[in-house]
N, C-alpha and C positions, 0 to 999 in steps of 0.2 A: 745567839747560839754559837756562832763561829768564834766569837771573842772568848767564850768560856772554854772552848776546845783548845784554842791557842794557849791560854793561860795554863790549862791542865797539862799540855804537852811540855811547856816551858818548865813548870814545876817538877814534872817527872824527870826531865833531862837534868835539872839541877840536883835533885835528890840522888839520882842514879850516878851522876858523876862524882858526887861527894862520897858515896859508898865505894865506888871504884878507886877513888883517891886513897881511902882508908885501907882497903883490902888488896889492891893491886899495885898501883903506882901513883905517887903524889902528883905526877904530871897531868892527871885527869882533871886537876883543878883549873887547867887552862881551858878546858871545855866549859866549866862552870862560868869562868870569866867571859867566854865567848857568848854564852847564852845571856848573861847579864848585860853585856854590851849591846846585844841585839834588842833586848827589852828596852834599854835606855834609848837607843837609836829610834826604835819604832814609836816611842812616846814623843820624841821631838819632831820626827818627820811625818808621822801618821802613815807610814808604810811599813809593812811587815812581810818578810819573805814567807813565813809559815802560813800567813793568811792567803797569799797567792798560791802556795802549794795546795792548800786545802780546797781552794776554789777550782783549780785546774784538775786535780786528781780525783777528788770526790764530789765535785759539782755542788759544794756547799755554799750557799749564798748567805748574805747577812740575814 
């Protein structure tokens, strides 16, 4: 369940930052790159910051 939530949040962040880059400022693409880098990092290290945040704030377990 938590894995689906993390993926949903990441997808929402990416889509939102692309819309912001189109309509507000092109520099929002840096946020898209940041989210993508975090997804890559979490696939290599098996550690995800959003996973920890969901666990601590919302008490969501695996």
